[in-house]
TIMIMI-810107 format. One line per 5 residues: their letters; for each residue x, y, z of N, C-alpha, C. Coordinates in steps of 0.001 Angstrom, whole numbers. Example, Ala and Ser with C-alpha at 12.3 -4.5 7.8 and 13.67 -1.06 7.14 Angstrom:
BEGIN
AS = 13190,-5690,7800,12300,-4500,7800,13200,-3300,7800  12850,-2250,7080,13670,-1060,7140,12900,30,7870
This chain:
BEGIN
MKRIN = 38774,-12114,-2202,39573,-10952,-2500,40903,-11427,-3081  41336,-10732,-4071,42563,-11072,-4786,43776,-10568,-3998  44771,-11406,-3874,45988,-11023,-3146,46925,-10270,-4089  47368,-9110,-3648,48245,-8254,-4450,49677,-8402,-3931  50602,-8734,-4851,51987,-8981,-4465,52953,-7908,-4930
TIAEL = 52663,-7250,-6036,53620,-6286,-6590,52961,-4927,-6760  53793,-3913,-6996,53307,-2544,-7224,52494,-2498,-8517  52891,-3234,-9525,52173,-3247,-10807,50756,-3807,-10625  50642,-4866,-9846,49323,-5432,-9564,48460,-4439,-8788  49069,-3709,-7866,48350,-2698,-7090,47822,-1598,-8007
KQERI = 48658,-1151,-8954,48233,-114,-9893,47106,-619,-10794  47202,-1860,-11258,46141,-2434,-12088,44821,-2552,-11310  44920,-2974,-10072,43717,-3109,-9235,43095,-1745,-8968  43935,-753,-8768,43431,611,-8526,42707,1133,-9768  43260,905,-10957,42623,1324,-12208,41286,592,-12394
RLMQL = 41275,-703,-12102,40037,-1486,-12228,38959,-951,-11295  39328,-644,-10063,38363,-136,-9092,37859,1258,-9456  38739,2088,-10016,38312,3420,-10450,37322,3316,-11609  37567,2387,-12541,36631,2183,-13650,35288,1657,-13132  35357,742,-12194,34130,211,-11596,33340,1316,-10902
QLNLE = 34052,2184,-10186,33402,3296,-9509,32727,4229,-10511  33406,4572,-11604,32831,5439,-12633,31590,4802,-13260  31667,3509,-13544,30509,2810,-14120,29316,2838,-13167  29573,2610,-11899,28491,2625,-10918,27901,4033,-10756  28757,5051,-10791,28256,6427,-10685,27369,6783,-11870
VEIES = 27762,6357,-13081,26954,6619,-14274,25612,5883,-14167  25654,4661,-13687,24425,3875,-13530,23488,4508,-12493  24029,4964,-11387,23221,5624,-10358,22624,6913,-10895  23399,7670,-11636,22905,8928,-12201,21768,8675,-13192  21904,7650,-14023,20827,7349,-14980,19572,6859,-14256
DFKEL = 19745,6067,-13193,18594,5623,-12399,17898,6816,-11745  18671,7750,-11243,18100,8933,-10605,17332,9777,-11618  17890,9952,-12814,17194,10717,-13855,15888,10036,-14243  15917,8708,-14325,14705,7963,-14673,13631,8134,-13599  14020,8054,-12327,13073,8270,-11233,12526,9686,-11244
KHSFS = 13395,10646,-11473,12982,12044,-11514,11967,12263,-12632  12209,11637,-13770,11281,11765,-14891,9934,11102,-14578  9960,9939,-13909,8704,9239,-13620,7869,9961,-12571  8494,10783,-11714,7751,11518,-10695,7483,12970,-11078  7675,13314,-12334,7437,14689,-12745,5934,14982,-12718
PSRLV = 5544,16206,-12381,4123,16552,-12294,3369,16335,-13601  4048,16502,-14716,3368,16315,-16002,2942,14866,-16213  3577,13926,-15513,3195,12521,-15623,2241,12108,-14508  2338,12738,-13333,1516,12331,-12198,110,12925,-12224  -37,14151,-12665,-1337,14815,-12623,-2368,14108,-13500
PAGIS = -2073,13798,-14761,-3093,13086,-15555,-3461,11725,-14965  -2487,11021,-14422,-2787,9722,-13817,-3675,9888,-12594  -3414,10905,-11791,-4237,11155,-10608,-5651,11560,-10973  -5794,12379,-11986,-7123,12804,-12415,-7902,11626,-12999  -7238,10786,-13758,-7949,9639,-14338,-8401,8668,-13253
RLVTS = -7659,8575,-12143,-8075,7699,-11040,-9278,8265,-10308  -9472,9578,-10349,-10646,10176,-9711,-11893,10021,-10574  -11718,9974,-11878,-12859,9951,-12779,-13331,8528,-13066  -12407,7563,-13097,-12790,6193,-13426,-12509,5264,-12256  -13202,4136,-12258,-13018,3120,-11233,-12510,1847,-11891
NNHGI = -11566,1169,-11245,-10931,-10,-11845,-11730,-1290,-11661  -12193,-1534,-10458,-12705,-2840,-10105,-14109,-2700,-9524  -14939,-3693,-9752,-16297,-3651,-9222,-16571,-4929,-8428  -15856,-5121,-7335,-16084,-6258,-6463,-16992,-5872,-5308  -17287,-6811,-4446,-18180,-6563,-3302,-17559,-5548,-2360
LNESV = -16300,-5740,-2017,-15619,-4829,-1104,-15539,-3427,-1687  -15206,-3318,-2949,-15091,-2027,-3615,-16439,-1322,-3675  -17476,-2029,-4046,-18801,-1418,-4157,-19347,-994,-2804  -19120,-1812,-1770,-19641,-1445,-445,-18938,-201,98  -17633,-114,-77,-16912,1073,379,-17325,2293,-439
SMLVD = -17511,2117,-1736,-17937,3232,-2586,-19302,3757,-2170  -20221,2847,-1873,-21563,3279,-1436,-21506,3974,-91  -20677,3474,818,-20546,4097,2142,-19954,5500,2025  -18932,5653,1214,-18329,6977,1014,-19333,7921,373  -20049,7445,-614,-21057,8266,-1282,-22128,8714,-294
LLIRR = -22600,7807,532,-23632,8139,1515,-23130,9152,2539  -21928,8927,3064,-21390,9837,4071,-21165,11242,3523  -20667,11331,2317,-20385,12653,1755,-21669,13345,1323  -22535,12625,619,-23738,13254,90,-24729,13624,1186  -24943,12713,2133,-25934,12973,3188,-25341,13650,4417
GLLRN = -24026,13533,4598,-23409,14101,5785,-22716,15423,5530  -21633,15366,4819,-20808,16553,4644,-21434,17601,3733  -22098,17162,2676,-22601,18113,1677,-24130,18220,1689  -24750,18015,2829,-26216,18028,2842,-26786,19411,2524  -26056,20494,2810,-26547,21837,2518,-25850,22471,1322
AGFIS = -25107,21693,568,-24366,22220,-578,-25277,22303,-1800  -24756,22908,-2836,-25506,23048,-4073,-25596,21751,-4851  -26407,21796,-5913,-26675,20607,-6714,-25411,20059,-7377  -24621,20926,-7962,-23416,20493,-8673,-22416,19865,-7698  -22242,20494,-6543,-21319,19949,-5541,-21778,18583,-5062
RLVVP = -23067,18435,-4846,-23599,17157,-4375,-23557,16094,-5463  -23388,16495,-6690,-23308,15545,-7787,-21867,15140,-8088  -20945,16104,-8084,-19574,15850,-8545,-18678,15310,-7437  -18687,15956,-6265,-17746,15591,-5194,-17929,14143,-4732  -19164,13655,-4496,-19286,12243,-4101,-18797,11266,-5163
MLARN = -18979,11601,-6443,-18502,10720,-7510,-16980,10626,-7479  -16304,11775,-7318,-14845,11764,-7262,-14343,10995,-6048  -14969,11219,-4891,-14552,10524,-3672,-14834,9033,-3769  -15964,8664,-4363,-16322,7250,-4517,-15306,6540,-5407  -14934,7156,-6520,-13952,6540,-7418,-12571,6460,-6774
AAGNL = -12181,7512,-6048,-10871,7488,-5385,-10830,6396,-4321  -11894,6279,-3531,-11941,5237,-2497,-11976,3848,-3124  -12733,3691,-4195,-12801,2395,-4872,-11462,1976,-5440  -10751,2915,-6051,-9426,2592,-6591,-8432,2291,-5481  -8539,3001,-4370,-7657,2734,-3235,-7904,1327,-2694
ISDNK = -9159,953,-2586,-9506,-386,-2111,-9023,-1447,-3099  -9229,-1237,-4388,-8819,-2256,-5361,-7298,-2407,-5419  -6559,-1318,-5155,-5095,-1415,-5145,-4585,-2167,-3924  -5280,-2072,-2804,-4821,-2686,-1550,-5728,-3820,-1101  -6382,-4486,-2042,-7367,-5511,-1696,-6754,-6668,-912
TKIIN = -5586,-7142,-1305,-4987,-8289,-605,-4607,-7920,819  -4096,-6702,1031,-3752,-6278,2391,-4992,-6190,3258  -6083,-5676,2710,-7320,-5525,3477,-7900,-6891,3814  -7906,-7801,2856,-8453,-9139,3115,-7608,-9870,4142  -6285,-9758,4063,-5417,-10381,5072,-5656,-9786,6443
WLGDL = -5841,-8461,6514,-6105,-7802,7792,-7432,-8286,8379  -8466,-8396,7544,-9754,-8889,8029,-9647,-10341,8495  -8901,-11158,7759,-8699,-12550,8171,-7974,-12647,9500  -6943,-11822,9703,-6233,-11812,10981,-7150,-11361,12115  -7984,-10365,11841,-8902,-9857,12858,-9910,-10926,13260
ISKKK = -10436,-11642,12283,-11403,-12707,12572,-10740,-13843,13337  -9532,-14214,12946,-8849,-15309,13645,-8500,-14923,15081  -8164,-13645,15313,-7894,-13205,16682,-9156,-13263,17528  -10286,-12863,16951,-11559,-12932,17675,-11937,-14371,17963  -11667,-15264,17025,-11972,-16674,17209,-11137,-17264,18339
NKRKE = -9858,-16907,18382,-8957,-17446,19402,-9266,-16895,20790  -9836,-15694,20867,-10170,-15125,22171,-11340,-15852,22809  -12257,-16358,21968,-13399,-17084,22482,-12939,-18434,23005  -13236,-18751,24251,-12776,-20014,24830,-13850,-21082,24672  -13400,-22269,24472,-14300,-23402,24394,-14747,-23766,25813
PDELF = -15891,-24416,25973,-16353,-24783,27315,-15364,-25682,28061  -14652,-26556,27336,-13670,-27419,27988,-12498,-26616,28533  -12155,-25513,27882,-11032,-24693,28322,-11389,-23856,29541  -12678,-23617,29774,-13087,-22808,30912,-12828,-23532,32232  -12928,-24855,32216,-12716,-25635,33428,-11500,-26517,33245
DQSTV = -10335,-26008,33620,-9133,-26807,33529,-8952,-27588,34836  -7857,-28278,34984,-7644,-29156,36134,-7595,-28373,37442  -7045,-27151,37430,-6978,-26380,38675,-8371,-25988,39166  -9296,-25741,38261,-10656,-25408,38650,-11346,-26617,39233  -11127,-27778,38637,-11722,-29010,39149,-11159,-29335,40519
DFYN = -9862,-29185,40726,-9248,-29428,42039,-9782,-28466,43096  -10067,-27264,42719,-10578,-26274,43673,-11939,-26673,44213  -12799,-27221,43351,-14149,-27589,43798,-14191,-28940,44472  -13168,-29746,44426,-13186,-31072,45079,-12663,-31001,46434
């Protein structure tokens, strides 16, 4: 921080800080307008519809989840529905689930890896079952 010794320096510092404040306010306002524009419904609706109609990735995880969603909706929820409903709704749900999986693939794989490692650590080795206190108890 700069040391202020005179009234003139104080006035100059005050002017500098006021200009800095105005610049920051203009920058914040432009950032807010940009965010507002990017979240407008006219930009979000087409993107959302295109994610329902098309699928991005065709990996093992994506395909298995897509097939499971398709099976659950077609055979479970819509078993008594009409032909068009049984044709369109599972396709939309399958694509939405597939895109959701492809967007969060690294998080899902890390979660599965953590789950497997926790299960592995819970399983005790035969040597760990009989520690020194157990041996002392039987002697």
